[in-house]
ZAPA-855315 format. One record per residue: x, y, z of N, C-alpha, C, O in turn; residue number from 0. Coordinates in Angstrom, 2 decimals. Atoms other than C-alpha are relative to their C-alpha. Layout:
BEGIN
       nc1       nc2       nc3      cac1      cac2      cac3       cc1       cc2       cc3       oc1       oc2       oc3   tiro
         X         Y         Z         X         Y         Z         X         Y         Z         X         Y         Z    NUM
...
END
This chain:
BEGIN
       nc1       nc2       nc3      cac1      cac2      cac3       cc1       cc2       cc3       oc1       oc2       oc3   tiro
     -1.29     -0.19     -0.19    -28.33     26.14    109.40      0.68     -1.18     -1.53      1.88     -0.99     -1.67      0
     -0.10      0.94      0.86    -27.87     23.42    106.42      0.06      0.76     -0.95      1.12      0.68     -1.57      1
      0.13     -0.77      1.07    -28.78     25.82    103.96      1.01      0.83     -0.20      1.50      1.12     -1.30      2
     -1.07     -1.09     -0.29    -26.28     28.24    105.33      1.31     -0.30     -0.77      1.89      0.39     -1.62      3
     -1.30      0.62      0.38    -23.26     25.77    104.84     -0.22     -0.14     -1.75      0.56      0.32     -2.59      4
      0.40      0.39      1.68    -24.77     24.72    101.20      0.38      1.15     -0.71      1.13      1.11     -1.68      5
     -0.79     -1.05      0.65    -24.26     28.31    100.45      1.46      0.44     -0.06      2.07      0.89     -1.03      6
     -1.35     -0.59     -0.22    -21.05     29.14    101.76      0.97     -1.16     -0.97      2.05     -0.91     -1.51      7
     -1.15      1.02      0.65    -19.59     25.81    100.13     -0.16      0.42     -1.59      0.78      0.55     -2.36      8
     -0.25     -0.53      1.50    -20.99     26.96     96.69      0.72      1.15     -0.56      1.32      1.30     -1.62      9
     -0.65     -1.13      0.22    -19.87     30.15     97.08      1.70     -0.39     -0.30      2.42     -0.06     -1.24     10
     -1.83      0.34      0.45    -16.06     28.59     97.51     -0.08     -0.66     -0.90      0.97     -0.62     -1.54     11
     -0.46      0.91      1.10    -16.67     26.18     94.94      0.35      1.22     -1.54      1.26      1.31     -2.36     12
      0.12     -1.11      1.31    -17.70     29.24     92.36      1.37      0.71      0.35      2.12      0.49     -0.60     13
     -1.50     -0.71     -0.41    -14.39     31.18     93.76      1.14     -0.85     -0.54      2.05     -0.36     -1.21     14
     -1.22      0.81      0.12    -12.11     28.38     93.38     -0.17     -0.20     -1.77      0.91     -0.16     -2.36     15
      0.30      0.33      0.93    -13.71     27.65     89.88      0.74      1.52     -0.76      1.47      1.53     -1.75     16
     -0.55     -1.32      0.96    -12.75     31.37     88.74      1.31      0.02      0.21      1.99      0.41     -0.74     17
     -1.63     -0.31     -0.38     -9.29     31.41     90.25      0.77     -1.25     -0.91      1.97     -1.16     -1.14     18
     -0.47      1.43      0.94     -8.64     27.85     88.02      0.10      0.59     -1.29      1.12      0.61     -1.97     19
      0.28     -0.67      1.22    -10.09     29.64     85.15      0.86      0.93     -0.24      1.37      0.92     -1.36     20
     -1.04     -1.16      0.28     -7.82     32.63     85.46      1.23     -0.25     -0.24      1.87      0.24     -1.17     21
     -1.44      0.63      0.44     -4.60     30.71     85.88     -0.14     -0.77     -1.07      0.97     -1.15     -1.43     22
      0.10      0.99      1.01     -5.80     28.48     83.01      0.30      0.73     -1.26      0.97      0.29     -2.20     23
      0.06     -0.97      0.97     -6.25     31.55     80.88      1.29      0.79     -0.13      1.66      1.17     -1.24     24
     -1.06     -0.88      0.01     -3.13     33.49     81.95      1.00     -1.34     -0.14      2.23     -1.19     -0.21     25
END
């Protein structure tokens, strides 16, 4: 279960990072 949580949190962080990057670029 913890591994699943870790993966989901990692995915969320990556998505947020990508979104921030996009907003910073534009």
